[in-house]
Every structure is written in structure tokens, then in C-alpha cells.
C-alpha positions as CSV (number, residue, x, y, z in Angstrom):
1,X,-102.0,23.0,-28.9
2,X,-99.1,24.2,-26.8
3,X,-97.1,27.3,-27.3
4,X,-93.3,26.9,-27.3
5,X,-92.9,28.9,-24.1
6,X,-95.6,27.1,-22.2
7,X,-93.9,25.0,-19.4
8,X,-97.2,23.8,-18.0
9,X,-97.5,21.0,-20.5
10,X,-94.7,19.0,-18.8
11,X,-94.7,18.4,-15.1
12,X,-91.4,18.6,-13.2
13,X,-90.1,15.3,-12.0
14,X,-91.3,14.2,-8.6
15,X,-87.8,14.8,-7.2
16,X,-87.6,18.4,-8.4
17,X,-86.1,21.0,-6.1
18,X,-87.8,24.0,-4.7
19,X,-86.8,26.4,-7.5
20,X,-88.1,24.0,-10.3
21,X,-91.3,23.2,-8.4
22,X,-92.1,26.8,-7.6
23,X,-91.4,27.9,-11.2
24,X,-94.1,25.5,-12.4
25,X,-96.5,26.3,-9.6
26,X,-96.0,30.1,-10.0
27,X,-97.1,29.9,-13.6
28,X,-100.4,28.3,-12.5
29,X,-100.9,30.7,-9.6
30,X,-100.2,33.6,-11.9
31,X,-102.8,32.3,-14.4
32,X,-105.4,32.0,-11.6
33,X,-104.6,35.5,-10.3
34,X,-104.5,37.3,-13.6
35,X,-106.5,35.2,-16.2
36,X,-109.2,33.5,-14.1
37,X,-111.8,34.5,-16.6
38,X,-110.2,32.0,-19.1
39,X,-110.6,29.2,-16.6
40,X,-108.2,26.5,-15.4
41,X,-108.5,23.2,-17.2
42,X,-108.8,20.0,-15.2
43,X,-105.5,18.9,-16.6
44,X,-103.7,22.0,-15.4
45,X,-105.4,21.8,-12.0
46,X,-104.4,18.2,-11.6
47,X,-100.8,19.0,-12.7
48,X,-100.6,21.8,-10.1
49,X,-101.9,19.6,-7.4
50,X,-99.6,16.7,-8.3
51,X,-96.5,18.9,-8.4
52,X,-97.3,20.4,-5.0
53,X,-98.1,16.9,-3.6
54,X,-94.9,15.4,-5.0
55,X,-92.8,18.2,-3.5
56,X,-94.4,18.0,-0.1
57,X,-94.2,14.2,0.2
58,X,-90.7,13.8,-1.3
59,X,-88.2,12.1,0.9
60,X,-85.5,14.7,0.0
61,X,-85.3,15.8,3.6
62,X,-84.2,12.3,4.6
63,X,-81.5,11.8,2.1
64,X,-81.5,8.7,-0.2
65,X,-82.8,6.4,2.5
66,X,-86.5,5.6,2.9
67,X,-88.2,7.8,5.5
68,X,-89.0,6.4,8.9
69,X,-92.6,5.4,9.5
70,X,-94.6,8.5,10.5
71,X,-91.9,10.9,9.5
72,X,-93.5,11.8,6.1
73,X,-96.1,13.9,7.8
74,X,-93.5,16.1,9.6
75,X,-91.5,16.3,6.4
76,X,-94.5,17.3,4.3
77,X,-95.2,20.1,6.8
78,X,-91.6,21.3,6.6
79,X,-91.3,20.9,2.9
80,X,-94.7,22.5,2.3
81,X,-93.7,25.6,4.3
82,X,-91.2,26.4,1.5
83,X,-94.0,26.5,-1.0
84,X,-96.2,28.6,1.3
85,X,-93.4,31.1,1.8
86,X,-93.1,31.5,-1.9
87,X,-96.8,31.8,-2.2
88,X,-96.9,34.5,0.4
89,X,-94.1,36.4,-1.4
90,X,-96.1,36.1,-4.7
91,X,-99.3,37.5,-3.1
92,X,-97.4,40.4,-1.5
93,X,-95.8,41.3,-4.8
94,X,-99.1,40.8,-6.7
95,X,-101.1,42.9,-4.3
């Protein structure tokens, strides 16, 4: 059963931008921070992991061309920093 306002049931596409990706992840982080007693389902956990992984390993930084061998690691670090910065802002506001 899914409520009409629950966006966690549908993962953003693997090509989602930062705003879309963070909106999905923020809902999960907020659940963990404010409703941990209800637990996090395996499906929700895997969804959060998958969305973060897809964002960090996307080739968006390299345009429409395939990334050069070995460049995905550097790209993942740079892309991941956007998510970490949003997470830091979330924690500052939450605390």
C-alpha cells in the first residue's frame, strides 16, 4: 500500500539531475532521522542506495559521450560531493 504523496515507491531515472535525486534521497534520510523506530524496509534501503549509486556513477559530467577509462572514479567523487553537500545542509538544519 502506497499513499498518494509517497514518492519513494518510484525511483528517479538513472539520469536524474541533482534536484530530483536529492528530493528522493532527502525523503529517505528524513525517515531515518525522524522515524527510525518504524524501521527502513529492505526495498526502501536498496532504492536509496541505487539512486545514490546511479547519480554518482552517471556520465553526466562527460556529456553524451562515454567516459574515458578510469574517469568514472573521479567523476563519482565529484558528483558524490554534491550529494554530501546536500546531506551536510540537511544535518545542519535538522540539528
